[in-house]
C-alpha positions in Angstrom: 35.4 -12.6 31.1 33.5 -13.9 34.6 32.9 -10.2 35.7 32.2 -8.8 32.5 29.5 -12.5 32.1 27.9 -11.9 35.6 27.1 -7.9 34.6 25.8 -8.6 31.5 23.5 -11.0 33.5 22.6 -8.7 36.1 21.8 -6.3 33.1 19.6 -8.8 31.6 17.8 -9.5 34.8 17.2 -6.1 35.9 15.9 -5.7 32.2 13.8 -8.6 32.6 12.3 -7.6 35.9 10.6 -4.9 34.4 8.5 -7.1 31.9 6.0 -8.2 33.7 3.9 -11.6 32.4 0.8 -12.5 33.6 -1.9 -15.7 33.1 -4.8 -14.9 32.0 -7.6 -16.3 30.4 -8.1 -16.9 26.7 -11.4 -15.8 27.1 -10.8 -12.4 28.3 -8.4 -11.3 25.1 -10.0 -9.9 22.0 -8.8 -8.7 18.4 -8.5 -5.3 17.4 -11.4 -4.8 14.7 -9.3 -2.5 12.7 -6.3 -4.8 12.8 -8.4 -7.8 11.7 -9.9 -6.2 8.9 -6.2 -5.2 7.4 -4.3 -8.8 8.3 -5.4 -12.3 7.2 -4.3 -15.0 10.1 -2.9 -18.1 8.0 -5.0 -20.9 9.0 -2.4 -23.3 8.0 0.2 -21.4 10.3 -2.7 -21.7 13.0 -3.4 -25.5 12.9 0.6 -26.0 13.4 1.2 -24.2 16.3 -2.2 -25.3 17.9 -0.6 -29.2 17.6 2.5 -28.0 19.0 0.7 -26.3 21.7 -1.5 -29.6 22.7 1.7 -31.5 23.0 4.1 -28.7 24.8 2.0 -26.0 26.0 2.5 -22.5 25.5 5.7 -21.3 24.7 5.9 -19.0 27.4 9.1 -17.1 26.0 6.8 -15.8 23.3 4.0 -14.3 25.9 0.8 -12.4 23.5 1.3 -8.0 23.7 -2.2 -6.7 24.8 -3.6 -3.3 25.7 -4.7 -2.7 29.1 -8.3 -3.4 27.5 -6.5 -7.1 26.5 -6.8 -6.2 22.9 -4.1 -8.3 21.5 -1.4 -5.5 19.6 1.0 -9.1 19.2 0.4 -12.5 18.5 -2.6 -12.4 17.1 -2.3 -16.5 15.5 -0.6 -18.0 18.7 -4.3 -16.4 20.5 -6.4 -18.2 17.5 -4.1 -21.6 18.0 -4.2 -21.5 21.7 -8.1 -21.1 21.7 -8.2 -24.4 18.8 -6.0 -26.4 21.2 -8.2 -25.5 24.1 -5.9 -23.8 26.2 -7.4 -21.2 29.2 -5.2 -19.4 30.2 -2.0 -18.0 27.8 0.8 -15.7 29.1 0.8 -12.3 28.0 2.5 -8.7 28.5 0.4 -5.7 28.9 1.6 -2.7 27.4 0.5 0.6 27.5 -0.5 3.2 24.8 -0.8 6.9 24.7 -3.2 6.8 22.1 -5.1 5.1 19.5 -3.1 5.8 17.0 -0.1 4.9 18.7 -1.5 1.2 19.3 -2.0 0.7 15.5 1.0 1.8 14.1 2.4 -0.6 17.3 0.5 -3.5 15.4 1.3 -2.9 11.7 5.2 -2.4 13.0 5.2 -5.4 14.8 3.3 -7.1 11.4 5.8 -6.2 9.5 8.8 -7.3 11.1 7.3 -10.6 11.8 6.1 -12.0 8.5 5.1 -11.6 4.7 2.6 -9.3 4.1 0.1 -9.5 1.1 0.0 -6.6 -1.4 -3.6 -6.8 -0.1 -2.8 -6.4 3.6 0.6 -3.5 2.7 -2.3 -1.4 0.8 -4.8 -1.3 3.3 -2.2 -0.6 5.9 -0.6 2.1 3.8 -4.5 3.3 3.7 -4.7 3.1 7.3 -1.4 4.9 8.6 -2.4 7.6 6.0 -5.2 8.2 7.7 -3.6 8.4 11.1 -0.6 11.1 9.4 -3.2 12.8 7.7 -5.2 13.1 11.3 -2.0 14.5 12.6 -1.2 18.2 12.9 2.1 17.8 14.2 3.1 15.8 11.4 6.2 16.5 9.4 8.2 15.8 6.0 7.2 13.9 3.2 4.1 12.0 4.3 5.2 8.8 1.2 8.5 8.7 2.9 7.4 8.7 6.1 4.7 6.0 5.4 7.4 4.0 3.3 9.6 3.8 6.4 6.7 2.3 8.2 5.9 0.0 5.8 9.6 -0.6 4.5 8.6 0.2 1.5 10.1 3.1 -0.9 8.4 6.7 -1.3 7.9 5.6 -5.1 5.9 2.4 -4.2 3.8 4.6 -1.5 3.2 6.9 -4.4 1.9 4.3 -6.5 -0.5 3.2 -3.7 -1.5 6.8 -3.2 -2.7 7.4 -6.5 -4.6 4.1 -6.7 -6.5 5.3 -3.7 -7.2 8.1 -5.7 -8.5 7.0 -9.3 -8.9 2.7 -8.8 -12.6 2.2 -9.2 -14.1 -0.1 -6.2 -13.8 -3.5 -8.2 -10.2 -2.9 -8.7 -10.1 -2.3 -5.0 -11.9 -5.2 -4.0 -9.4 -7.3 -6.4 -6.0 -5.5 -4.8 -7.6 -6.6 -1.2 -8.2 -10.5 -2.4 -5.1 -10.8 -3.7 -6.3 -11.2 -7.4 -4.1 -7.7 -8.7 -1.1 -7.0 -7.0 0.0 -3.3 -6.4 2.3 -2.8 -9.8 -0.2 -4.3 -11.9 -3.3 -2.1 -10.8 -0.8 1.1 -10.8 -0.6 -0.5 -14.6 -4.1 -1.0 -15.8 -4.9 2.9 -14.5 -1.7 4.2 -16.3 -3.4 2.0 -19.4 -6.7 3.7 -18.6 -5.3 7.2 -18.6 -3.5 5.9 -22.5 -6.8 5.2 -23.6 -8.5 8.2 -22.5 -6.0 10.4 -23.8 -5.9 8.9 -26.9 -10.0 9.0 -27.4 -9.3 12.7 -26.9 -7.3 12.8 -29.7 -9.3 10.8 -31.8 -12.3 13.0 -31.1 -9.7 16.1 -32.4 -9.1 14.5 -35.5 -12.5 13.2 -36.4 -13.7 16.9 -35.5 -11.4 18.6 -37.2 -11.4 16.5 -40.4 -15.3 16.2 -41.2 -14.8 20.0 -40.5 -12.5 20.5 -43.2 -12.6 17.2 -45.1 -9.2 16.9 -45.3 -7.1 13.0 -44.5 -4.6 12.3 -42.7 -2.2 9.8 -43.2 -0.9 7.5 -40.5 2.8 9.1 -39.9 0.9 12.5 -39.6 -1.6 11.0 -37.2 0.7 9.4 -34.8 2.8 12.5 -34.8 -0.6 14.6 -33.9 -0.7 11.9 -31.3 2.2 12.3 -29.8 1.9 16.0 -29.9 -1.5 15.9 -28.2 -0.1 13.2 -25.4 2.9 16.1 -25.0 0.3 18.6 -24.2 -2.0 16.7 -22.0 1.4 16.0 -20.0 2.1 19.3 -19.5 -1.3 20.3 -18.2 -3.0 21.7 -21.0 -6.3 21.1 -21.2 -8.2 19.9 -24.4 -9.7 23.2 -25.2 -6.7 24.5 -25.3 -4.8 22.4 -27.4 -8.2 22.5 -30.0 -7.4 26.1 -30.4 -3.7 25.0 -31.5 -4.0 26.7 -35.2 -1.7 23.8 -36.1 -4.3 21.4 -35.0 -7.0 23.2 -36.2 -6.1 23.4 -39.5 -4.5 19.8 -39.3 -1.1 21.1 -40.5 0.6 18.2 -38.4 3.6 18.8 -39.8 4.3 21.9 -38.3 4.2 20.4 -35.1 6.8 20.9 -32.8 7.8 17.4 -31.0 11.7 16.9 -30.6 12.5 13.2 -31.4 13.4 12.8 -27.8 10.0 13.7 -26.5 8.6 11.5 -29.4 10.6 8.4 -28.7 9.8 8.8 -24.8 6.0 9.7 -25.2 5.5 6.6 -27.5 7.8 4.5 -25.0 5.8 5.2 -22.4 1.6 5.2 -23.9 3.0 1.8 -26.2 2.6 3.4 -29.6 3.9 1.8 -32.1 
């Protein structure tokens, strides 16, 4: 057992020897601009660490990780706490990165492994990681699955964030960033807005044809027409194509072909009673 223990100790000593920790003046360290725009530091946590540092000094078992240019990639809260505590020097490990993208990916990985992110931080991280992936000509496989692995999220959740990035207006994006609206809620809001827009197309069709023919539409027929148009829009048909359907044009809604299963599914999806 002693021999085995000595072997482990020697192996650990060898590994530790490769890691060079040096004391660096706090004034030499700086935040990564892209990181600061994505992740917010918790003031209460920083104050708590600073109070501990005033009493016990900087915990050298948890040095700050920096690039060769002394840009912090891990240990942002400890850095802020050291400044708050008035420390002049802190222990750092200098880590070499081959590219700017590699640096950012490492930063995000460390944050994901060390603390709970807000939806705003997850969304901002998705945008940056997606930008990096799109700029990489050698990227392979599904981007949603790849980014999902980096963010510890499912491909479906990443797909939602991608849809939000594409369809949300500036106001909704700001609410996500500020933590006023979750990613799931934002996605629901976008889907609800799309449903209202589609419903507006249907009402426009009904009003246009009713004014042209003078015929009225009872509630059951109108609901069937709504479900049919939603079904056709879901299949990718355009408004102009739907208007040319003779059953719609003549308001013969009772002749529309829509299975009970499809009607129930679409009713549930768009909240039609």
